[in-house]
Every structure is written in structure tokens, then in C-alpha cells.
CHARMM internal coordinates of N, CA and C (Angstrom, degrees):
IC EDIT
DIST 1 N 1 CA 1.5023
DIST 1 CA 1 C 1.4910
ANGL 1 N 1 CA 1 C 112.33
DIST 1 C 2 N 1.2516
ANGL 1 CA 1 C 2 N 111.40
DIHE 1 N 1 CA 1 C 2 N 139.19
DIST 2 N 2 CA 1.6523
ANGL 1 C 2 N 2 CA 111.92
DIHE 1 CA 1 C 2 N 2 CA -176.76
DIST 2 CA 2 C 1.4964
ANGL 2 N 2 CA 2 C 110.32
DIHE 1 C 2 N 2 CA 2 C -73.75
DIST 2 C 3 N 1.3259
ANGL 2 CA 2 C 3 N 110.45
DIHE 2 N 2 CA 2 C 3 N 164.85
DIST 3 N 3 CA 1.5557
ANGL 2 C 3 N 3 CA 121.73
DIHE 2 CA 2 C 3 N 3 CA -177.99
DIST 3 CA 3 C 1.5778
ANGL 3 N 3 CA 3 C 106.25
DIHE 2 C 3 N 3 CA 3 C -64.13
DIST 3 C 4 N 1.3486
ANGL 3 CA 3 C 4 N 114.60
DIHE 3 N 3 CA 3 C 4 N 152.15
DIST 4 N 4 CA 1.3294
ANGL 3 C 4 N 4 CA 117.26
DIHE 3 CA 3 C 4 N 4 CA 168.90
DIST 4 CA 4 C 1.5760
ANGL 4 N 4 CA 4 C 108.09
DIHE 3 C 4 N 4 CA 4 C -80.67
DIST 4 C 5 N 1.2906
ANGL 4 CA 4 C 5 N 114.81
DIHE 4 N 4 CA 4 C 5 N 147.28
DIST 5 N 5 CA 1.5172
ANGL 4 C 5 N 5 CA 120.59
DIHE 4 CA 4 C 5 N 5 CA -173.80
DIST 5 CA 5 C 1.6633
ANGL 5 N 5 CA 5 C 102.72
DIHE 4 C 5 N 5 CA 5 C -119.09
DIST 5 C 6 N 1.3096
ANGL 5 CA 5 C 6 N 110.62
DIHE 5 N 5 CA 5 C 6 N 140.39
DIST 6 N 6 CA 1.3597
ANGL 5 C 6 N 6 CA 121.96
DIHE 5 CA 5 C 6 N 6 CA 168.96
DIST 6 CA 6 C 1.4876
ANGL 6 N 6 CA 6 C 113.58
DIHE 5 C 6 N 6 CA 6 C -75.25
DIST 6 C 7 N 1.3203
ANGL 6 CA 6 C 7 N 121.10
DIHE 6 N 6 CA 6 C 7 N 143.42
DIST 7 N 7 CA 1.5418
ANGL 6 C 7 N 7 CA 117.30
DIHE 6 CA 6 C 7 N 7 CA 174.03
DIST 7 CA 7 C 1.4894
ANGL 7 N 7 CA 7 C 103.69
DIHE 6 C 7 N 7 CA 7 C -72.10
DIST 7 C 8 N 1.4210
ANGL 7 CA 7 C 8 N 109.76
DIHE 7 N 7 CA 7 C 8 N 125.98
DIST 8 N 8 CA 1.4619
ANGL 7 C 8 N 8 CA 114.90
DIHE 7 CA 7 C 8 N 8 CA -179.88
DIST 8 CA 8 C 1.5571
ANGL 8 N 8 CA 8 C 117.29
DIHE 7 C 8 N 8 CA 8 C -67.97
DIST 8 C 9 N 1.4532
ANGL 8 CA 8 C 9 N 115.09
DIHE 8 N 8 CA 8 C 9 N -25.83
DIST 9 N 9 CA 1.4557
ANGL 8 C 9 N 9 CA 119.13
DIHE 8 CA 8 C 9 N 9 CA 176.46
DIST 9 CA 9 C 1.5456
ANGL 9 N 9 CA 9 C 109.32
DIHE 8 C 9 N 9 CA 9 C -75.51
DIST 9 C 10 N 1.3823
ANGL 9 CA 9 C 10 N 121.73
DIHE 9 N 9 CA 9 C 10 N -27.96
DIST 10 N 10 CA 1.3525
ANGL 9 C 10 N 10 CA 122.67
DIHE 9 CA 9 C 10 N 10 CA 178.25
DIST 10 CA 10 C 1.4896
ANGL 10 N 10 CA 10 C 111.17
DIHE 9 C 10 N 10 CA 10 C -73.59
DIST 10 C 11 N 1.2109
ANGL 10 CA 10 C 11 N 117.03
DIHE 10 N 10 CA 10 C 11 N -43.74
DIST 11 N 11 CA 1.5122
ANGL 10 C 11 N 11 CA 123.10
DIHE 10 CA 10 C 11 N 11 CA -175.88
DIST 11 CA 11 C 1.4773
ANGL 11 N 11 CA 11 C 113.21
DIHE 10 C 11 N 11 CA 11 C -64.81
DIST 11 C 12 N 1.3792
ANGL 11 CA 11 C 12 N 115.52
DIHE 11 N 11 CA 11 C 12 N -20.37
DIST 12 N 12 CA 1.5115
ANGL 11 C 12 N 12 CA 115.96
DIHE 11 CA 11 C 12 N 12 CA 172.49
DIST 12 CA 12 C 1.3848
ANGL 12 N 12 CA 12 C 107.39
DIHE 11 C 12 N 12 CA 12 C -91.31
DIST 12 C 13 N 1.3381
ANGL 12 CA 12 C 13 N 131.63
DIHE 12 N 12 CA 12 C 13 N -14.01
DIST 13 N 13 CA 1.4352
ANGL 12 C 13 N 13 CA 125.86
DIHE 12 CA 12 C 13 N 13 CA -176.66
DIST 13 CA 13 C 1.5396
ANGL 13 N 13 CA 13 C 116.89
DIHE 12 C 13 N 13 CA 13 C -105.02
DIST 13 C 14 N 1.2791
ANGL 13 CA 13 C 14 N 117.23
DIHE 13 N 13 CA 13 C 14 N -22.11
DIST 14 N 14 CA 1.3674
ANGL 13 C 14 N 14 CA 120.17
DIHE 13 CA 13 C 14 N 14 CA -176.77
DIST 14 CA 14 C 1.5783
ANGL 14 N 14 CA 14 C 112.05
DIHE 13 C 14 N 14 CA 14 C -120.07
DIST 14 C 15 N 1.3302
ANGL 14 CA 14 C 15 N 114.25
DIHE 14 N 14 CA 14 C 15 N 151.42
DIST 15 N 15 CA 1.5116
ANGL 14 C 15 N 15 CA 120.10
DIHE 14 CA 14 C 15 N 15 CA 169.05
DIST 15 CA 15 C 1.4678
ANGL 15 N 15 CA 15 C 112.79
DIHE 14 C 15 N 15 CA 15 C -134.52
DIST 15 C 16 N 1.2347
ANGL 15 CA 15 C 16 N 122.76
DIHE 15 N 15 CA 15 C 16 N 157.59
DIST 16 N 16 CA 1.4445
ANGL 15 C 16 N 16 CA 127.20
DIHE 15 CA 15 C 16 N 16 CA -174.18
DIST 16 CA 16 C 1.6458
ANGL 16 N 16 CA 16 C 107.30
DIHE 15 C 16 N 16 CA 16 C -101.19
DIST 16 C 17 N 1.1946
ANGL 16 CA 16 C 17 N 119.67
DIHE 16 N 16 CA 16 C 17 N 132.15
DIST 17 N 17 CA 1.3539
ANGL 16 C 17 N 17 CA 126.42
DIHE 16 CA 16 C 17 N 17 CA 179.74
DIST 17 CA 17 C 1.5168
ANGL 17 N 17 CA 17 C 110.28
DIHE 16 C 17 N 17 CA 17 C -83.70
DIST 17 C 18 N 1.3505
ANGL 17 CA 17 C 18 N 124.51
DIHE 17 N 17 CA 17 C 18 N 167.07
DIST 18 N 18 CA 1.3787
ANGL 17 C 18 N 18 CA 128.49
DIHE 17 CA 17 C 18 N 18 CA -178.20
DIST 18 CA 18 C 1.6760
ANGL 18 N 18 CA 18 C 109.28
DIHE 17 C 18 N 18 CA 18 C -65.24
DIST 18 C 19 N 1.2681
ANGL 18 CA 18 C 19 N 122.14
DIHE 18 N 18 CA 18 C 19 N -24.15
DIST 19 N 19 CA 1.3931
ANGL 18 C 19 N 19 CA 128.23
DIHE 18 CA 18 C 19 N 19 CA -177.72
DIST 19 CA 19 C 1.5194
ANGL 19 N 19 CA 19 C 114.63
DIHE 18 C 19 N 19 CA 19 C -91.81
DIST 19 C 20 N 1.3827
ANGL 19 CA 19 C 20 N 112.39
DIHE 19 N 19 CA 19 C 20 N -9.99
DIST 20 N 20 CA 1.4810
ANGL 19 C 20 N 20 CA 122.10
DIHE 19 CA 19 C 20 N 20 CA 173.65
DIST 20 CA 20 C 1.4988
ANGL 20 N 20 CA 20 C 110.50
DIHE 19 C 20 N 20 CA 20 C 98.12
DIST 20 C 21 N 1.2895
ANGL 20 CA 20 C 21 N 119.57
DIHE 20 N 20 CA 20 C 21 N 11.36
DIST 21 N 21 CA 1.4433
ANGL 20 C 21 N 21 CA 125.65
DIHE 20 CA 20 C 21 N 21 CA 170.47
DIST 21 CA 21 C 1.5279
ANGL 21 N 21 CA 21 C 108.69
DIHE 20 C 21 N 21 CA 21 C -76.36
DIST 21 C 22 N 1.3467
ANGL 21 CA 21 C 22 N 115.67
DIHE 21 N 21 CA 21 C 22 N 157.24
DIST 22 N 22 CA 1.4172
ANGL 21 C 22 N 22 CA 124.01
DIHE 21 CA 21 C 22 N 22 CA 175.64
DIST 22 CA 22 C 1.5514
ANGL 22 N 22 CA 22 C 110.20
DIHE 21 C 22 N 22 CA 22 C -104.34
DIST 22 C 23 N 1.4270
ANGL 22 CA 22 C 23 N 113.80
DIHE 22 N 22 CA 22 C 23 N 118.61
DIST 23 N 23 CA 1.3673
ANGL 22 C 23 N 23 CA 117.58
DIHE 22 CA 22 C 23 N 23 CA -179.05
DIST 23 CA 23 C 1.5818
ANGL 23 N 23 CA 23 C 113.06
DIHE 22 C 23 N 23 CA 23 C -89.97
DIST 23 C 24 N 1.2409
ANGL 23 CA 23 C 24 N 126.51
DIHE 23 N 23 CA 23 C 24 N 152.40
DIST 24 N 24 CA 1.4682
ANGL 23 C 24 N 24 CA 132.20
DIHE 23 CA 23 C 24 N 24 CA -176.38
DIST 24 CA 24 C 1.3829
ANGL 24 N 24 CA 24 C 110.88
DIHE 23 C 24 N 24 CA 24 C -146.19
DIST 24 C 25 N 1.3374
ANGL 24 CA 24 C 25 N 117.07
DIHE 24 N 24 CA 24 C 25 N 159.98
DIST 25 N 25 CA 1.4811
ANGL 24 C 25 N 25 CA 127.71
DIHE 24 CA 24 C 25 N 25 CA 171.96
DIST 25 CA 25 C 1.5440
ANGL 25 N 25 CA 25 C 105.93
DIHE 24 C 25 N 25 CA 25 C -98.25
DIST 25 C 26 N 1.3076
ANGL 25 CA 25 C 26 N 114.05
DIHE 25 N 25 CA 25 C 26 N 159.57
DIST 26 N 26 CA 1.4086
ANGL 25 C 26 N 26 CA 122.98
DIHE 25 CA 25 C 26 N 26 CA 171.71
DIST 26 CA 26 C 1.5139
ANGL 26 N 26 CA 26 C 115.92
DIHE 25 C 26 N 26 CA 26 C -86.13
DIST 26 C 27 N 1.3164
ANGL 26 CA 26 C 27 N 117.60
DIHE 26 N 26 CA 26 C 27 N 144.20
DIST 27 N 27 CA 1.4554
ANGL 26 C 27 N 27 CA 119.82
DIHE 26 CA 26 C 27 N 27 CA 176.86
DIST 27 CA 27 C 1.4944
ANGL 27 N 27 CA 27 C 112.60
DIHE 26 C 27 N 27 CA 27 C -83.44
DIST 27 C 28 N 1.3011
ANGL 27 CA 27 C 28 N 122.14
DIHE 27 N 27 CA 27 C 28 N 174.70
DIST 28 N 28 CA 1.4335
ANGL 27 C 28 N 28 CA 130.56
DIHE 27 CA 27 C 28 N 28 CA 171.81
DIST 28 CA 28 C 1.4888
ANGL 28 N 28 CA 28 C 110.61
DIHE 27 C 28 N 28 CA 28 C 75.08
DIST 28 C 29 N 1.2616
ANGL 28 CA 28 C 29 N 119.15
DIHE 28 N 28 CA 28 C 29 N 39.58
DIST 29 N 29 CA 1.5048
ANGL 28 C 29 N 29 CA 116.90
DIHE 28 CA 28 C 29 N 29 CA 177.98
DIST 29 CA 29 C 1.6122
ANGL 29 N 29 CA 29 C 109.57
DIHE 28 C 29 N 29 CA 29 C -137.01
DIST 29 C 30 N 1.2539
ANGL 29 CA 29 C 30 N 116.26
DIHE 29 N 29 CA 29 C 30 N 22.78
DIST 30 N 30 CA 1.4620
ANGL 29 C 30 N 30 CA 118.18
DIHE 29 CA 29 C 30 N 30 CA 176.92
DIST 30 CA 30 C 1.4328
ANGL 30 N 30 CA 30 C 117.27
DIHE 29 C 30 N 30 CA 30 C -101.63
DIST 30 C 31 N 1.3432
ANGL 30 CA 30 C 31 N 124.14
DIHE 30 N 30 CA 30 C 31 N -23.01
DIST 31 N 31 CA 1.3847
ANGL 30 C 31 N 31 CA 126.93
DIHE 30 CA 30 C 31 N 31 CA 179.94
DIST 31 CA 31 C 1.5107
ANGL 31 N 31 CA 31 C 111.31
DIHE 30 C 31 N 31 CA 31 C -161.61
DIST 31 C 32 N 1.3208
ANGL 31 CA 31 C 32 N 116.57
DIHE 31 N 31 CA 31 C 32 N 173.23
DIST 32 N 32 CA 1.4850
ANGL 31 C 32 N 32 CA 123.57
DIHE 31 CA 31 C 32 N 32 CA -169.72
DIST 32 CA 32 C 1.5040
ANGL 32 N 32 CA 32 C 113.39
DIHE 31 C 32 N 32 CA 32 C 48.91
DIST 32 C 33 N 1.2493
ANGL 32 CA 32 C 33 N 115.36
DIHE 32 N 32 CA 32 C 33 N 60.93
DIST 33 N 33 CA 1.5329
ANGL 32 C 33 N 33 CA 118.20
DIHE 32 CA 32 C 33 N 33 CA -174.27
DIST 33 CA 33 C 1.4906
ANGL 33 N 33 CA 33 C 113.13
DIHE 32 C 33 N 33 CA 33 C -96.39
DIST 33 C 34 N 1.4290
ANGL 33 CA 33 C 34 N 114.64
DIHE 33 N 33 CA 33 C 34 N -7.88
DIST 34 N 34 CA 1.4954
ANGL 33 C 34 N 34 CA 114.12
DIHE 33 CA 33 C 34 N 34 CA -173.91
DIST 34 CA 34 C 1.4848
ANGL 34 N 34 CA 34 C 108.39
DIHE 33 C 34 N 34 CA 34 C -72.37
DIST 34 C 35 N 1.2227
ANGL 34 CA 34 C 35 N 126.62
DIHE 34 N 34 CA 34 C 35 N -34.28
DIST 35 N 35 CA 1.5573
ANGL 34 C 35 N 35 CA 128.39
DIHE 34 CA 34 C 35 N 35 CA -176.29
DIST 35 CA 35 C 1.5262
ANGL 35 N 35 CA 35 C 108.97
DIHE 34 C 35 N 35 CA 35 C -76.34
DIST 35 C 36 N 1.2908
ANGL 35 CA 35 C 36 N 121.52
DIHE 35 N 35 CA 35 C 36 N -22.40
DIST 36 N 36 CA 1.5475
ANGL 35 C 36 N 36 CA 124.41
DIHE 35 CA 35 C 36 N 36 CA -178.29
DIST 36 CA 36 C 1.3823
ANGL 36 N 36 CA 36 C 110.43
DIHE 35 C 36 N 36 CA 36 C -82.19
DIST 36 C 37 N 1.3392
ANGL 36 CA 36 C 37 N 124.26
DIHE 36 N 36 CA 36 C 37 N 141.98
DIST 37 N 37 CA 1.4361
ANGL 36 C 37 N 37 CA 132.29
DIHE 36 CA 36 C 37 N 37 CA 179.33
DIST 37 CA 37 C 1.3986
ANGL 37 N 37 CA 37 C 109.77
DIHE 36 C 37 N 37 CA 37 C -68.66
DIST 37 C 38 N 1.2792
ANGL 37 CA 37 C 38 N 119.87
DIHE 37 N 37 CA 37 C 38 N 159.57
DIST 38 N 38 CA 1.5440
ANGL 37 C 38 N 38 CA 128.33
DIHE 37 CA 37 C 38 N 38 CA 175.81
DIST 38 CA 38 C 1.3866
ANGL 38 N 38 CA 38 C 107.46
DIHE 37 C 38 N 38 CA 38 C -63.67
DIST 38 C 39 N 1.3649
ANGL 38 CA 38 C 39 N 124.00
DIHE 38 N 38 CA 38 C 39 N -42.61
DIST 39 N 39 CA 1.4721
ANGL 38 C 39 N 39 CA 121.14
DIHE 38 CA 38 C 39 N 39 CA -178.31
DIST 39 CA 39 C 1.6116
ANGL 39 N 39 CA 39 C 109.12
DIHE 38 C 39 N 39 CA 39 C -72.05
DIST 39 C 40 N 1.2337
ANGL 39 CA 39 C 40 N 116.76
DIHE 39 N 39 CA 39 C 40 N -31.69
DIST 40 N 40 CA 1.5038
ANGL 39 C 40 N 40 CA 110.76
DIHE 39 CA 39 C 40 N 40 CA 174.86
DIST 40 CA 40 C 1.4541
ANGL 40 N 40 CA 40 C 116.07
DIHE 39 C 40 N 40 CA 40 C -71.41
DIST 40 C 41 N 1.2246
ANGL 40 CA 40 C 41 N 113.51
DIHE 40 N 40 CA 40 C 41 N -37.65
DIST 41 N 41 CA 1.6076
ANGL 40 C 41 N 41 CA 119.08
DIHE 40 CA 40 C 41 N 41 CA 176.80
DIST 41 CA 41 C 1.5028
ANGL 41 N 41 CA 41 C 110.59
DIHE 40 C 41 N 41 CA 41 C -60.62
DIST 41 C 42 N 1.4377
ANGL 41 CA 41 C 42 N 113.79
DIHE 41 N 41 CA 41 C 42 N -45.15
DIST 42 N 42 CA 1.4213
ANGL 41 C 42 N 42 CA 120.87
DIHE 41 CA 41 C 42 N 42 CA 179.43
DIST 42 CA 42 C 1.5147
ANGL 42 N 42 CA 42 C 117.37
DIHE 41 C 42 N 42 CA 42 C -60.38
DIST 42 C 43 N 1.4087
ANGL 42 CA 42 C 43 N 112.05
DIHE 42 N 42 CA 42 C 43 N -41.89
DIST 43 N 43 CA 1.4918
ANGL 42 C 43 N 43 CA 119.19
DIHE 42 CA 42 C 43 N 43 CA 178.27
DIST 43 CA 43 C 1.4645
ANGL 43 N 43 CA 43 C 110.93
DIHE 42 C 43 N 43 CA 43 C -74.37
DIST 43 C 44 N 1.3319
ANGL 43 CA 43 C 44 N 127.28
DIHE 43 N 43 CA 43 C 44 N -18.24
DIST 44 N 44 CA 1.4502
ANGL 43 C 44 N 44 CA 132.42
DIHE 43 CA 43 C 44 N 44 CA 170.95
DIST 44 CA 44 C 1.4366
ANGL 44 N 44 CA 44 C 106.86
DIHE 43 C 44 N 44 CA 44 C -70.07
DIST 44 C 45 N 1.2971
ANGL 44 CA 44 C 45 N 122.17
DIHE 44 N 44 CA 44 C 45 N -29.22
DIST 45 N 45 CA 1.4906
ANGL 44 C 45 N 45 CA 123.43
DIHE 44 CA 44 C 45 N 45 CA -172.25
DIST 45 CA 45 C 1.4788
ANGL 45 N 45 CA 45 C 114.90
DIHE 44 C 45 N 45 CA 45 C -62.50
DIST 45 C 46 N 1.4042
ANGL 45 CA 45 C 46 N 111.23
DIHE 45 N 45 CA 45 C 46 N -39.94
DIST 46 N 46 CA 1.4715
ANGL 45 C 46 N 46 CA 121.49
DIHE 45 CA 45 C 46 N 46 CA -173.56
DIST 46 CA 46 C 1.5823
ANGL 46 N 46 CA 46 C 113.23
DIHE 45 C 46 N 46 CA 46 C -73.42
DIST 46 C 47 N 1.3084
ANGL 46 CA 46 C 47 N 114.27
DIHE 46 N 46 CA 46 C 47 N 136.13
DIST 47 N 47 CA 1.5623
ANGL 46 C 47 N 47 CA 117.08
DIHE 46 CA 46 C 47 N 47 CA 178.60
DIST 47 CA 47 C 1.5342
ANGL 47 N 47 CA 47 C 108.78
DIHE 46 C 47 N 47 CA 47 C -67.64
DIST 47 C 48 N 1.3480
ANGL 47 CA 47 C 48 N 115.11
DIHE 47 N 47 CA 47 C 48 N 154.21
DIST 48 N 48 CA 1.4454
ANGL 47 C 48 N 48 CA 122.06
DIHE 47 CA 47 C 48 N 48 CA 176.62
DIST 48 CA 48 C 1.5656
ANGL 48 N 48 CA 48 C 107.42
DIHE 47 C 48 N 48 CA 48 C -122.91
DIST 48 C 49 N 1.2984
ANGL 48 CA 48 C 49 N 114.34
DIHE 48 N 48 CA 48 C 49 N -179.34
DIST 49 N 49 CA 1.5683
ANGL 48 C 49 N 49 CA 117.30
DIHE 48 CA 48 C 49 N 49 CA 177.52
DIST 49 CA 49 C 1.5528
ANGL 49 N 49 CA 49 C 102.49
DIHE 48 C 49 N 49 CA 49 C -115.58
DIST 49 C 50 N 1.3019
ANGL 49 CA 49 C 50 N 110.98
DIHE 49 N 49 CA 49 C 50 N 160.62
DIST 50 N 50 CA 1.4573
ANGL 49 C 50 N 50 CA 118.31
DIHE 49 CA 49 C 50 N 50 CA -176.16
DIST 50 CA 50 C 1.4125
ANGL 50 N 50 CA 50 C 107.20
DIHE 49 C 50 N 50 CA 50 C -83.14
DIST 50 C 51 N 1.3183
ANGL 50 CA 50 C 51 N 122.01
DIHE 50 N 50 CA 50 C 51 N 147.76
DIST 51 N 51 CA 1.5159
ANGL 50 C 51 N 51 CA 131.29
DIHE 50 CA 50 C 51 N 51 CA -177.49
DIST 51 CA 51 C 1.5544
ANGL 51 N 51 CA 51 C 103.54
DIHE 50 C 51 N 51 CA 51 C -67.98
DIST 51 C 52 N 1.3004
ANGL 51 CA 51 C 52 N 110.86
DIHE 51 N 51 CA 51 C 52 N 151.02
DIST 52 N 52 CA 1.4565
ANGL 51 C 52 N 52 CA 117.93
DIHE 51 CA 51 C 52 N 52 CA -176.16
DIST 52 CA 52 C 1.5313
ANGL 52 N 52 CA 52 C 111.18
DIHE 51 C 52 N 52 CA 52 C -63.97
DIST 52 C 53 N 1.3060
ANGL 52 CA 52 C 53 N 111.41
DIHE 52 N 52 CA 52 C 53 N -33.65
DIST 53 N 53 CA 1.5790
ANGL 52 C 53 N 53 CA 116.48
DIHE 52 CA 52 C 53 N 53 CA 178.88
DIST 53 CA 53 C 1.4872
ANGL 53 N 53 CA 53 C 113.94
DIHE 52 C 53 N 53 CA 53 C -61.73
DIST 53 C 54 N 1.1962
ANGL 53 CA 53 C 54 N 112.53
DIHE 53 N 53 CA 53 C 54 N -29.79
DIST 54 N 54 CA 1.5682
ANGL 53 C 54 N 54 CA 116.86
DIHE 53 CA 53 C 54 N 54 CA -175.88
DIST 54 CA 54 C 1.5234
ANGL 54 N 54 CA 54 C 117.31
DIHE 53 C 54 N 54 CA 54 C -96.24
DIST 54 C 55 N 1.4912
ANGL 54 CA 54 C 55 N 112.76
DIHE 54 N 54 CA 54 C 55 N -12.58
DIST 55 N 55 CA 1.4010
ANGL 54 C 55 N 55 CA 114.57
DIHE 54 CA 54 C 55 N 55 CA -177.20
DIST 55 CA 55 C 1.4415
ANGL 55 N 55 CA 55 C 116.39
DIHE 54 C 55 N 55 CA 55 C -59.37
DIST 55 C 56 N 1.3299
ANGL 55 CA 55 C 56 N 123.71
DIHE 55 N 55 CA 55 C 56 N -35.13
DIST 56 N 56 CA 1.4424
ANGL 55 C 56 N 56 CA 124.84
DIHE 55 CA 55 C 56 N 56 CA -175.82
DIST 56 CA 56 C 1.4813
ANGL 56 N 56 CA 56 C 108.24
DIHE 55 C 56 N 56 CA 56 C -65.04
DIST 56 C 57 N 1.4270
ANGL 56 CA 56 C 57 N 117.84
DIHE 56 N 56 CA 56 C 57 N -45.48
DIST 57 N 57 CA 1.5081
ANGL 56 C 57 N 57 CA 117.74
DIHE 56 CA 56 C 57 N 57 CA 178.36
DIST 57 CA 57 C 1.5340
ANGL 57 N 57 CA 57 C 112.54
DIHE 56 C 57 N 57 CA 57 C -59.31
DIST 57 C 58 N 1.3445
ANGL 57 CA 57 C 58 N 114.82
DIHE 57 N 57 CA 57 C 58 N -37.90
DIST 58 N 58 CA 1.5158
ANGL 57 C 58 N 58 CA 113.23
DIHE 57 CA 57 C 58 N 58 CA -171.45
DIST 58 CA 58 C 1.5103
ANGL 58 N 58 CA 58 C 108.78
DIHE 57 C 58 N 58 CA 58 C -78.86
DIST 58 C 59 N 1.2993
ANGL 58 CA 58 C 59 N 120.12
DIHE 58 N 58 CA 58 C 59 N -29.88
DIST 59 N 59 CA 1.4344
ANGL 58 C 59 N 59 CA 123.71
DIHE 58 CA 58 C 59 N 59 CA 170.95
DIST 59 CA 59 C 1.3696
ANGL 59 N 59 CA 59 C 111.62
DIHE 58 C 59 N 59 CA 59 C -61.61
DIST 59 C 60 N 1.3458
ANGL 59 CA 59 C 60 N 124.89
DIHE 59 N 59 CA 59 C 60 N -36.72
DIST 60 N 60 CA 1.4046
ANGL 59 C 60 N 60 CA 128.56
DIHE 59 CA 59 C 60 N 60 CA 179.72
DIST 60 CA 60 C 1.5735
ANGL 60 N 60 CA 60 C 106.68
DIHE 59 C 60 N 60 CA 60 C -66.20
DIST 60 C 61 N 1.2982
ANGL 60 CA 60 C 61 N 112.21
DIHE 60 N 60 CA 60 C 61 N -44.83
DIST 61 N 61 CA 1.5868
ANGL 60 C 61 N 61 CA 114.67
DIHE 60 CA 60 C 61 N 61 CA 176.31
DIST 61 CA 61 C 1.4334
ANGL 61 N 61 CA 61 C 113.40
DIHE 60 C 61 N 61 CA 61 C -63.47
DIST 61 C 62 N 1.2692
ANGL 61 CA 61 C 62 N 118.89
DIHE 61 N 61 CA 61 C 62 N -27.95
DIST 62 N 62 CA 1.5477
ANGL 61 C 62 N 62 CA 121.18
DIHE 61 CA 61 C 62 N 62 CA -178.15
DIST 62 CA 62 C 1.5298
ANGL 62 N 62 CA 62 C 108.88
DIHE 61 C 62 N 62 CA 62 C -97.55
DIST 62 C 63 N 1.3587
ANGL 62 CA 62 C 63 N 115.85
DIHE 62 N 62 CA 62 C 63 N 8.91
DIST 63 N 63 CA 1.4858
ANGL 62 C 63 N 63 CA 119.70
DIHE 62 CA 62 C 63 N 63 CA 176.67
DIST 63 CA 63 C 1.6867
ANGL 63 N 63 CA 63 C 110.96
DIHE 62 C 63 N 63 CA 63 C 56.45
DIST 63 C 64 N 1.3017
ANGL 63 CA 63 C 64 N 115.01
DIHE 63 N 63 CA 63 C 64 N 44.56
DIST 64 N 64 CA 1.4918
ANGL 63 C 64 N 64 CA 117.32
DIHE 63 CA 63 C 64 N 64 CA 178.54
DIST 64 CA 64 C 1.5405
ANGL 64 N 64 CA 64 C 111.03
DIHE 63 C 64 N 64 CA 64 C -105.42
DIST 64 C 65 N 1.3904
ANGL 64 CA 64 C 65 N 112.79
DIHE 64 N 64 CA 64 C 65 N -4.30
DIST 65 N 65 CA 1.4596
ANGL 64 C 65 N 65 CA 109.38
DIHE 64 CA 64 C 65 N 65 CA -174.06
DIST 65 CA 65 C 1.4895
ANGL 65 N 65 CA 65 C 104.87
DIHE 64 C 65 N 65 CA 65 C -125.90
END
COOR INIT
IC SEED 1 N 1 CA 1 C
IC BUILD
């Protein structure tokens, strides 16, 4: 049987924390930043965690389950 492969798009976008949660970055901060407020751009800088409902799908993409 062939090896299981991780999804290469997912491995670039998600990291696993020490407690097992999945860390992600926010979207909408790459371009067209002039119309966005400073507060909005600043809040998009910080990383967030993946919602509980999406965790199982992402773990499948990362071959963790």
C-alpha cells in the first residue's frame, strides 16, 4: 500500500500547538490595504485557532488521524 501523503497546501497554512490545537493565520491581509482601517489590519496580524468543527478535517489533511 502506498504511503499516506500530507496535503501540501495544509502543511503550509497550519501548525500544531503544544496542547494539540491547530493554529492558523488570518486572511485578507495581503493586498488592498488602503481601504482597511489600522485597527482591522492590526487585528488580522495575530494568529488564531481553528474552530472545533473544522479540526477533524484539517487533521485528516495533515495525516494526524
